[in-house]
N, C-alpha and C positions, 0 to 999 in steps of 0.2 A: 528084654526090658529089665534093667537093674534099678532097684529102688533102695535108697539109703535113709536110715533113721538115726541121726546123730544124738548123742547125749547133750542135753541142754546145760550150758555152763553159766547162764545168767544167775545173779544172786536171787535166792528165794524160789527159783523156778523148780518145781517138783514134777511138772507134767511131762508127758512124752507124746510125740505126734502120731504114734501108732500103738495099738495094743494087740495082744495075741489074736483077738477076734478079727481085727481088720487085716492083720498079716495073713491070716488064713484065707481071707477073701483075695488078697493080692496074689498069693501063691496059686490059688485056684484059677486065677486069670493066666497063669503061666509065667508070672514075673519072678525074678530072683530078688529076694529081700535080704539086705544086710542091716544089722542093728548093732550100734556101738555098744560095747560091754557096759553094763550098768545103766543103760539109757532109761529103763523102766523101773529101776529099783525104788526110787523115791515115791513113785506112784503105786507101788505094790505089785509090779509086774516083773518078776525076776527073769534073768536070761533064759533059764531052762524052759519057761513057758513060751517064749518066742521061738526057741528051737523046736518045741513040740508042734508049734503052728507052721513050721516050715522055713523059718528064717535061719540065716547064718550069723553068728556073733563075730564081730570084728573088733580089733584091739584099740583102734584109735580114730580120732576125728578125720584124719586124712582119708582113711579107707571108707568111713561111713558117708563122707561127702562125695566120694568118687563114684557117682551114679548118674544114670540118665534122668532120674527123678529123685529129688531130695525133699523130704517132708520134715518140717520143723515146727516148733511151737512159737518161739520168738525169733526175731531177725538175726541173721548171722553177723558176726563181726566182719570187718573188711578183710581180715586175715583168713577167715573161714570162707569168704567168697572166692578167694584164690584157690581154695581146695576143690571147688565145684567145676567140673569140666565145662568148657565153652560149648554153648548150644544145649546144655541141660535145662531141665525145668525145676524150679524151686517153688514150693508152696508153704505158706504159713502166715503168721502175723508179722508183717514186714515194715509197719509204720511208714507207708509209702508217701504220705502227705507231709511228713516232716523230715524223714531221714534221707535228705537229698544226696548226701555223699554215698550212701548205700545204693540208692537207685542208679546213680551214675556208674558206680562200680559194676553193678549187675548188667547195665547196658553195655559197658565197655567189654565185658566178657561174653556178650551175646547170650546171656542167660534169660530164659523166659521166666518171669517172676509172676506168680499168682498170689495176690494179697487177699487174705480172707476178709480183711476190713472193707474191701471194695466189692464184695459179693452183693448183687442187687437185693434189696429188702422186698422180695416179691413172694407170692405164694409158691411159685415153681421152685424157688431157691431155698425154701425153708429148711430142708434137710442139709443144706450146705452153709447155713447161716451161723458161722462160728461166733460172731459177735453176740448173737442172741443166746446161744447155748452157754457161753461162758459168763454172760451177764446174769443169766438165770442162777447159776451157781454162786456168783459174786453176791447177789442180793440175799440169798440164803445165808452165806457166810457172814455178811455184815450184820444181819439181825441176830445171829447166834453170838457174835462177838459182843454186841451191845447187851444182850440178855445175860451173858456170862460175866461181864464186868460190872453190871448194875448191882448196887447193894439192896435192890428190891426184888421180890418174887415177880416174875412176869405175869403170873396168873393169880386169881383170887383164891385164898385159902380160908376155909371155915374150920376153926379148931377150938378146942376147949380153952385155949389161951386167948381167944378172940378171933375176929374176922379180919383178915389181911386183904385190903383192896388190891385189884390188879394194877400193874404198872401201866403208864400211859406212853404210847409210842407214836412218833410222828415220822412219816416218810415224805421226803420232798423230792419230787421227780418220779413220774409214774410210767417209766418205760418197762422193759423186761425185768431189769434188776429191781426197780421199785415195786413192781407187782409181786415179785417173789419175796421181797422183804415184808410187804404187807401180809402175804399169805403165811409167812413163817411166824410173824408176831401174833397173828390170829391163832395159829395152831398152838402157840405157847400160852394163849389165854389173855393177852393184853388188850387194852382199849386202844384202838388204832385210828389215827386220823392221817390223811394224806392229801397232798396238793400237787398239781401240775398246772402249768399255765394253759395247757390245751383243754378246751371245754369237753371234748369227747372222752377224756379220761375219767370224768365223774362217774359214768356208768360202770366203768371197769373197777374203780375203787369200791363202789357200793356192792358190786357183784361178789366181792371177796369178804363182805361183811364189815368193811371199814367205813368211816365217815369222811366225806370230802370237805376240805376246808373251804368255807365260802368266800374266798378271796377272788378278785377279778381274774377272768380268763381272757385269752386273746386267740382269735383264729389264726391259723398258720398261713404263711405265704406260699407261693407256688413251689418253693424249694423245700418246704416242710419245716421251716423254722418260724419261731414266733415273731410276729410283727412288733415293732417298737411301740411302747405305750407312752402316753403323755405323763408329765411329772405328777399330776394329781392322781392318776390311776396307779402309778408306781408307788407313790406314798401310801395310798390306801392298801395296796397289796402288802407292802412291808409291815404296815401297822397290824393287819390281821394275822399275818404269819408270825410276827413277833409274839403276839398274845398266845398262840398255840405252842410256839417253841419254848417260851418261858415256863409253861405248865408241864412240859414233857419230861418224862424220866429217861427216855431213850429216843434219839433222833438218828435216822439214816438219811443221808443226802446222796443223790445219784446223778445229778444233772451234768452231762458232759456233751461236748460238741467236738467230733473228731477234727484234729488239726487246729483247734482254737482253745484259748484259755477257758477254764470252767467259770460259769457265772457265779457271783457271790449271792448266796441265799440266806445265810445267817451271819449277820454283822457282829463285830466285837461288842457292840452295845447290847445286842440280844444275848450273847454268851454271858456277859457280865450280870444280866438279870436272871439267868437260869439258876435253879437251886443247886446247892452243893450235893454231889453224888450223881448228878445227871451225866449221861454218857452220849457222846456224839461219834458216829462212825461216818467219816467223809470219804465216800467212794470215789470222789473226783480228785483225790489228793495228788495223783501223778500229773494232773494237768492244771495245777494251781489251787485246787480246792474250792468247795462251795461255802466253806466256813472260814471266816477271818480267824487266824490263829492256827489253822491246820499246818502241820509239818509232814511232808511226804515221808512215809516209812518210819514214822515215829509216833509215840504216844505222849501227849503233852497235857499238863494240868493247868487250867486257867481259872483261878478263883474257885477251885473245888469242882469244876466241870472238866471231865476227861474227854479229850478229843483224840480219836484214833485216825491216823492217816495211812491206812494200809494200801500197798500197791500190788499185792499178790493174792487177792482174795480167791480167785478160782484155784490157784495153786494150793490153797489150804484144804481143798477138798479134791486132792490130786487124782485119786483113783477114778472117781466118777467124772471129774472134769476131763480126764484123758480119754475115757470111754466115749464121751459125747464129742469131743474135739476130733478124735480119730475117725469117728463116723462121718463128721462133717467133711474131713479131708478125703475120705474114701469116696464119698458121693461126688465131691468137686472134681477130683482128678479122673474119676470114672466117666465124666462127661466127654473126655477126650479119648477114651478107649474105644476102639472099633475092631472090626474083623481083621484089619491089616495091622493091628498093633496100636500104639499110642501116638496120636497125631495132634499137634497144636491146631486148634480150630478157633480162630479169633471171631468167627461168626456165631459161635455158640452163645445163646442169650444169657447164660449165667457165667460160664468161665471166661467168655470174651471180655465183658466189662470189668472182670476182676484182674485182667492181665495188665500189669504195670509196664513191663519191658518185654520186648521180643526181637530177636535178631539184630540187636544193637539200637533199636528204636525205643524211645520213651513214649508210651501210648496214652496213659490215663490223663484226661484233661485236667483233673485237679492236681495231679503231680506235676504236670507241665506248668501249671499256673504257679505252683510253689517254687518252681525252678526258673521262673521268668522265661519260659520257652514259648515263643509266639507262633511258630510254624505249626499249624494244625495237623500237618502230615507227619510230624515227628522229627526227631533229630538223630541221625545215625552217628554212631561213634566213629 
């Protein structure tokens, strides 16, 4: 079994898909591991550490992709897909619900594609849930950005020159990223309020010492998404959130739905009412943003309010993000490791649902829907 770890070439990407600790596990399984030169440098893992773990350093992308199993952070380009042998396995963040050209190219080459975005959100799959591990890091990074850019102390200070009150933070969206942002603001000493449309998040918010914004909540539908609210409820919701937003010194927004535009949580009217010096970090910038005025990968100033639109938050904490992500991948591909080697098992209850393509077939229902493929049995290349 030959495993390849390429250098990520996407802008701002500092993470690597394997670290020396996971390489040591792979080589302990009897696998040959090749790592492209410099793949771990930006994350703090130099080539010599991979060599000490048992890997071989290779010079270029072609050699690092020439493997039975390729582990990546982000999706390969179409040119990089051509470097992967037909019949090989590829695992990583593959954007399988929107990158239809990539999915088609993977199917055409009969590559088995494991997308970490499609790992089931179950208790059994927690160790393989890369979406959660990286969202955790992103929530931390977003809160740190807000606190670093704010002209106010995040915590209360009692000094001979007077008492400085703590900053007020607002977190909108209480998933994994939102919970970590709340916890980080609390550790910094800020007054924290948070809101999520799901009523069950109130207890989670309060367990971290924050206060839940008393805006209307809505029970989820069977698919796990919020049901639509009537106009009166929506207006009340926006009115209450606006009141908290305009008083906040720092806001972090986290609401995203994979494969769909991000919902608007903070309107331009609310931004205009916020005080000068307020900071917003919009974690949904890459999918359109939760804030009117957000520009992806840029920092903009609107009437004295600074809006950050970062698209690389986990990468800003690249060392620990890589450690966590590498462990996720190690656990995921390990599901297909057996006494007879590495075998694709579509019946596996974790790796099976995460399989987007296999042997020329496009398997994942959501990907098929995005590609307007109707045959439930798949479509061979």
